[in-house]
LUMBAPA-833099 format. One record per residue (C-alpha): residue number from 1; residue in one letter; chain; x, y, z. Coordinates in steps of 0.25 Angstrom, whole numbers. Example, Ala and Ser with C-alpha at 12.3 -4.5 7.8 and 13.67 -1.06 7.14 Angstrom:
% LUMBAPA-833099
R   resi   resn   chain    east   north      up
R      1      A       A      49     -18      31
R      2      S       A      55      -4      29
//
This chain:
% LUMBAPA-833099
R   resi   resn   chain    east   north      up
R      1      M       A     299     607     378
R      2      F       A     291     597     383
R      3      L       A     294     586     373
R      4      A       A     309     590     375
R      5      G       A     308     587     392
R      6      F       A     300     576     390
R      7      L       A     311     568     380
R      8      N       A     322     571     391
R      9      R       A     315     563     402
R     10      L       A     312     555     391
R     11      M       A     326     550     387
R     12      H       A     333     541     394
R     13      T       A     339     531     382
R     14      G       A     345     538     369
R     15      C       A     342     549     361
R     16      L       A     329     557     355
R     17      T       A     331     570     347
R     18      V       A     320     578     342
R     19      I       A     319     586     333
R     20      D       A     309     598     331
R     21      V       A     300     604     322
R     22      G       A     311     615     322
R     23      G       A     322     607     320
R     24      R       A     327     607     335
R     25      S       A     333     593     339
R     26      Q       A     333     592     354
R     27      R       A     341     577     358
R     28      F       A     338     571     371
R     29      E       A     346     559     376
R     30      G       A     342     549     385
R     31      S       A     354     544     396
R     32      R       A     355     531     389
R     33      V       A     359     527     377
R     34      G       A     349     521     367
R     35      P       A     345     525     352
R     36      E       A     343     541     346
R     37      I       A     333     546     339
R     38      T       A     330     561     330
R     39      V       A     315     562     329
R     40      R       A     310     575     324
R     41      L       A     297     583     327
R     42      H       A     292     591     313
R     43      T       A     280     596     321
R     44      R       A     279     608     334
R     45      A       A     268     602     340
R     46      L       A     274     586     340
R     47      Q       A     283     590     352
R     48      W       A     271     593     361
R     49      Q       A     263     581     357
R     50      L       A     275     571     359
R     51      F       A     276     579     374
R     52      T       A     261     578     377
R     53      N       A     255     565     371
R     54      P       A     271     557     365
R     55      M       A     263     543     363
R     56      L       A     253     549     354
R     57      Y       A     260     559     347
R     58      T       A     273     553     342
R     59      G       A     266     543     335
R     60      E       A     259     553     328
R     61      A       A     269     563     326
R     62      Y       A     277     551     318
R     63      M       A     265     547     310
R     64      N       A     263     560     306
R     65      G       A     276     563     301
R     66      T       A     277     573     312
R     67      L       A     290     566     320
R     68      T       A     300     556     313
R     69      V       A     313     551     320
R     70      E       A     325     555     311
R     71      N       A     333     544     314
R     72      G       A     326     532     314
R     73      E       A     314     526     314
R     74      I       A     301     530     322
R     75      F       A     302     516     329
R     76      D       A     317     520     334
R     77      F       A     310     533     340
R     78      L       A     301     524     348
R     79      D       A     309     514     352
R     80      L       A     318     526     358
R     81      V       A     306     533     367
R     82      G       A     303     519     371
R     83      R       A     315     517     376
R     84      N       A     315     529     384
R     85      I       A     299     530     387
R     86      G       A     300     515     392
R     87      W       A     291     504     401
R     88      G       A     292     513     414
R     89      Q       A     295     526     410
R     90      P       A     285     537     417
R     91      D       A     272     539     406
R     92      H       A     274     552     399
R     93      W       A     269     564     406
R     94      L       A     256     566     398
R     95      Q       A     250     553     404
R     96      R       A     255     555     419
R     97      F       A     246     568     418
R     98      V       A     234     561     414
R     99      T       A     229     555     426
R    100      T       A     226     539     427
R    101      P       A     210     539     427
R    102      L       A     209     549     415
R    103      R       A     220     539     407
R    104      A       A     214     527     411
R    105      T       A     198     532     408
R    106      A       A     205     536     394
R    107      R       A     212     523     392
R    108      R       A     199     514     394
R    109      L       A     191     523     384
R    110      R       A     202     523     375
R    111      Q       A     201     506     374
R    112      Y       A     186     505     375
R    113      N       A     185     494     364
R    114      P       A     169     490     362
R    115      A       A     168     481     349
R    116      H       A     165     491     339
R    117      R       A     176     500     344
R    118      A       A     186     488     347
R    119      R       A     184     486     332
R    120      R       A     186     498     327
R    121      N       A     198     500     334
R    122      V       A     204     486     328
R    123      A       A     198     490     314
R    124      H       A     209     502     316
R    125      H       A     222     494     317
R    126      Y       A     218     480     312
R    127      D       A     209     482     301
R    128      L       A     221     490     295
R    129      T       A     226     481     280
R    130      G       A     231     469     283
R    131      D       A     243     472     273
R    132      L       A     249     480     286
R    133      Y       A     250     469     295
R    134      D       A     256     461     283
R    135      L       A     268     470     282
R    136      F       A     272     469     299
R    137      L       A     266     457     305
R    138      D       A     269     443     302
R    139      S       A     264     433     293
R    140      D       A     253     430     303
R    141      R       A     248     444     306
R    142      Q       A     251     443     321
R    143      Y       A     248     457     326
R    144      S       A     254     454     340
R    145      C       A     265     450     348
R    146      A       A     274     439     343
R    147      Y       A     282     431     352
R    148      F       A     298     430     350
R    149      R       A     301     418     357
R    150      S       A     315     420     350
R    151      P       A     321     432     345
R    152      Q       A     324     427     333
R    153      D       A     310     426     331
R    154      D       A     304     432     318
R    155      L       A     291     439     318
R    156      E       A     283     427     312
R    157      T       A     289     417     324
R    158      A       A     285     426     335
R    159      Q       A     271     428     331
R    160      L       A     270     412     330
R    161      N       A     278     410     342
R    162      K       A     265     419     348
R    163      K       A     255     412     342
R    164      R       A     261     401     347
R    165      H       A     262     404     360
R    166      L       A     248     409     362
R    167      A       A     244     398     359
R    168      A       A     250     389     367
R    169      K       A     244     399     378
R    170      L       A     231     395     375
R    171      L       A     232     380     376
R    172      L       A     224     376     364
R    173      R       A     222     362     360
R    174      P       A     215     359     348
R    175      G       A     199     363     346
R    176      H       A     198     375     354
R    177      R       A     191     385     353
R    178      V       A     199     397     351
R    179      L       A     196     412     352
R    180      D       A     205     422     347
R    181      I       A     203     436     351
R    182      G       A     207     446     341
R    183      S       A     212     437     330
R    184      G       A     220     446     323
R    185      W       A     221     442     309
R    186      G       A     222     428     313
R    187      G       A     235     422     316
R    188      M       A     232     417     330
R    189      G       A     220     410     326
R    190      L       A     225     404     313
R    191      H       A     236     399     322
R    192      L       A     228     394     333
R    193      A       A     217     387     324
R    194      Q       A     230     380     314
R    195      Y       A     239     376     324
R    196      E       A     230     374     338
R    197      H       A     219     367     328
R    198      V       A     210     377     337
R    199      L       A     197     384     332
R    200      V       A     198     398     334
R    201      Q       A     190     411     332
R    202      G       A     196     424     332
R    203      V       A     190     439     332
R    204      T       A     196     451     327
R    205      L       A     189     465     324
R    206      S       A     198     467     313
R    207      R       A     192     465     300
R    208      E       A     206     464     295
R    209      Q       A     210     453     303
R    210      H       A     197     446     304
R    211      K       A     195     443     287
R    212      L       A     211     440     287
R    213      S       A     209     430     299
R    214      N       A     198     423     291
R    215      Q       A     203     423     278
R    216      R       A     219     419     284
R    217      A       A     211     406     290
R    218      A       A     201     401     276
R    219      E       A     215     401     271
R    220      A       A     222     393     282
R    221      N       A     210     385     282
R    222      L       A     210     388     295
R    223      D       A     195     394     294
R    224      R       A     187     382     302
R    225      F       A     198     384     314
R    226      V       A     198     398     315
R    227      S       A     189     411     312
R    228      F       A     190     424     313
R    229      A       A     178     433     316
R    230      L       A     176     449     316
R    231      R       A     173     450     330
R    232      D       A     174     458     345
R    233      Y       A     179     447     355
R    234      R       A     166     451     363
R    235      S       A     159     445     355
R    236      V       A     164     433     352
R    237      E       A     155     420     358
R    238      G       A     157     405     362
R    239      S       A     168     400     371
R    240      F       A     184     396     367
R    241      D       A     194     388     371
R    242      R       A     204     399     370
R    243      I       A     204     415     368
R    244      I       A     218     421     361
R    245      S       A     218     434     361
R    246      V       A     232     441     354
R    247      G       A     233     456     352
R    248      M       A     219     461     356
R    249      F       A     217     463     369
R    250      E       A     225     476     366
R    251      H       A     213     482     359
R    252      V       A     203     476     369
R    253      G       A     203     488     376
R    254      L       A     204     491     394
R    255      G       A     189     490     396
R    256      H       A     188     478     389
R    257      Y       A     196     470     396
R    258      G       A     187     464     405
R    259      E       A     177     461     392
R    260      F       A     187     454     386
R    261      F       A     194     445     396
R    262      R       A     178     442     399
R    263      K       A     174     438     386
R    264      V       A     187     429     386
R    265      R       A     182     423     397
R    266      G       A     169     421     392
R    267      L       A     174     414     379
R    268      L       A     183     406     387
R    269      T       A     180     390     390
R    270      D       A     182     389     405
R    271      D       A     196     380     400
R    272      G       A     200     390     389
R    273      V       A     214     400     389
R    274      A       A     212     412     384
R    275      V       A     225     421     379
R    276      L       A     228     436     378
R    277      H       A     240     440     370
R    278      T       A     237     454     371
R    279      I       A     249     467     372
R    280      G       A     252     474     385
R    281      R       A     257     483     396
R    282      A       A     267     478     405
R    283      D       A     268     490     413
R    284      G       A     252     493     417
R    285      P       A     239     500     412
R    286      G       A     242     510     404
R    287      A       A     235     516     391
R    288      T       A     239     515     376
R    289      N       A     247     524     368
R    290      P       A     238     535     363
R    291      W       A     246     533     348
R    292      I       A     243     519     347
R    293      N       A     228     522     353
R    294      K       A     225     532     343
R    295      Y       A     232     525     329
R    296      I       A     235     510     333
R    297      F       A     226     503     342
R    298      P       A     212     513     345
R    299      G       A     209     507     359
R    300      G       A     222     498     362
R    301      Y       A     226     496     375
R    302      S       A     238     486     380
R    303      P       A     233     482     394
R    304      S       A     242     478     406
R    305      L       A     242     464     412
R    306      S       A     234     471     423
R    307      E       A     223     475     415
R    308      I       A     223     462     408
R    309      S       A     222     454     420
R    310      T       A     211     462     428
R    311      A       A     204     459     418
R    312      V       A     208     445     416
R    313      E       A     202     444     433
R    314      K       A     188     452     432
R    315      A       A     185     441     420
R    316      D       A     189     427     428
R    317      M       A     200     424     420
R    318      Y       A     215     417     424
R    319      I       A     226     423     416
R    320      T       A     235     411     416
R    321      D       A     247     415     409
R    322      V       A     253     428     406
R    323      E       A     266     431     397
R    324      V       A     273     442     394
R    325      F       A     278     446     381
R    326      R       A     286     459     383
R    327      L       A     294     463     373
R    328      Q       A     290     451     361
R    329      Y       A     279     461     355
R    330      A       A     292     471     354
R    331      E       A     298     463     344
R    332      T       A     285     460     336
R    333      L       A     283     473     335
R    334      R       A     298     475     330
R    335      H       A     295     465     318
R    336      W       A     282     472     316
R    337      R       A     289     485     315
R    338      R       A     300     481     307
R    339      R       A     292     473     296
R    340      F       A     282     486     296
R    341      Q       A     293     494     293
R    342      A       A     299     485     281
R    343      N       A     283     486     275
R    344      R       A     283     501     277
R    345      G       A     280     504     263
R    346      K       A     271     495     262
R    347      V       A     262     499     275
R    348      A       A     265     514     267
R    349      A       A     260     509     255
R    350      L       A     247     502     262
R    351      F       A     244     515     271
R    352      D       A     253     526     272
R    353      E       A     267     532     279
R    354      R       A     259     540     291
R    355      F       A     253     524     295
R    356      C       A     267     520     293
R    357      R       A     273     530     303
R    358      M       A     259     525     312
R    359      W       A     263     509     312
R    360      E       A     277     513     315
R    361      F       A     274     519     324
R    362      Y       A     265     509     331
R    363      L       A     274     498     329
R    364      G       A     286     504     335
R    365      S       A     280     511     344
R    366      S       A     273     499     349
R    367      E       A     287     491     349
R    368      V       A     292     503     359
R    369      A       A     280     499     367
R    370      F       A     284     485     369
R    371      R       A     299     487     370
R    372      Y       A     298     498     382
R    373      G       A     285     501     385
R    374      G       A     280     490     395
R    375      H       A     272     483     383
R    376      V       A     270     468     383
R    377      V       A     263     458     377
R    378      F       A     253     447     388
R    379      Q       A     249     436     385
R    380      V       A     236     432     394
R    381      Q       A     233     416     396
R    382      L       A     219     417     404
R    383      T       A     209     407     407
R    384      K       A     195     404     415
R    385      T       A     200     393     424
R    386      A       A     213     391     431
R    387      D       A     217     379     425
R    388      A       A     214     383     412
R    389      A       A     229     383     407
R    390      P       A     241     377     414
R    391      Q       A     248     381     426
R    392      T       A     260     382     421
R    393      R       A     264     390     408
R    394      D       A     274     377     401
R    395      Y       A     262     374     392
R    396      I       A     264     386     383
R    397      F       A     277     384     381
R    398      D       A     275     370     377
R    399      E       A     264     373     368
R    400      E       A     272     383     359
R    401      R       A     283     373     359
R    402      R       A     273     363     354
R    403      R       A     269     373     343
R    404      A       A     280     377     338
R    405      R       A     285     363     336
R    406      R       A     271     360     328
R    407      G       A     273     373     320
R    408      A       A     287     369     316
R    409      K       A     282     355     312
R    410      S       A     272     361     303
R    411      D       A     281     370     297
R    412      S       A     292     359     293
R    413      R       A     279     351     288
R    414      A       A     273     363     278
R    415      A       A     290     365     275
//
């Protein structure tokens, strides 16, 4: 009864049919034309669970096989829900019931990430076998938002676009010392060392990423110019002309933002430039989806721009450029989701069917969040002084075009 009332209020586009454990069917139809999806609930308890905490129990039910989609894939169901909730729709009633101070306290506790806990959280996701990531990422294992300059760009091209775009914002010069915080499998650091002729030090908390990054550097004969350390960013020492962090800030934790930006400021030279690339929220401060927090990214949080800017101001740094990628990550996730599905049998051989369903839900729900839910990507350029970066943005596009021409010449010589 409660779930039916909730769904009646929710649906304004398309049609959702729900079949309960007894075989009874209820149809919830919006006033606007949209997809028609049918789901089946295989336990009685699930109806109450979906009403009380849909964000947690929908994912768990799909993982466990107690919620199935009868006429499509889980993404089709998530897409329909996303169209009806969308950005700007009221929170679920239970979220409104919980007081704001209580939510804020719980959020900070979940995001308390001292070094030992941060290392454990990273291992939960990034220390899965590397074979998994080869099945859905691009050949460089870029596990962050790509940059589709054209609808015709494939994933490989869009990820290269992203690296060039970030390199342009760094204002690199040969010989610069660059720190890559959260260096992943090394793709960004290797790109900068090879094409920008800079010296790169990357740091990661993932043992798998650390091992492969240094292996890739050696194989490319770049290990004299780029190295990767298994280290928390808080323990890094030295002085760097440039600092970049791509897809790592989501794991810092709200209570550690001040610590992060103070560390960046302390490591950066007086005329240095830093660039932060992070998932964010266009709709202001919020809370991490409980299913994502429990199963995918424990301790993770996507910040609002106001939360970033407040911490930067307190660290006494300038924000010299901000760019907002809106649907770029939705497109990136669409490519990942389709690649994952094409290799689903191989994923099941590595893990099991429940793991496959968990990652289908993760990739699908993430795409929906970026397509309808107000999630975006921020690229924020930071300096210590007002004149460390140019006063206009023309240089970014000039540098990108120069890098693209240089890359085309390199490709033609290799051919």
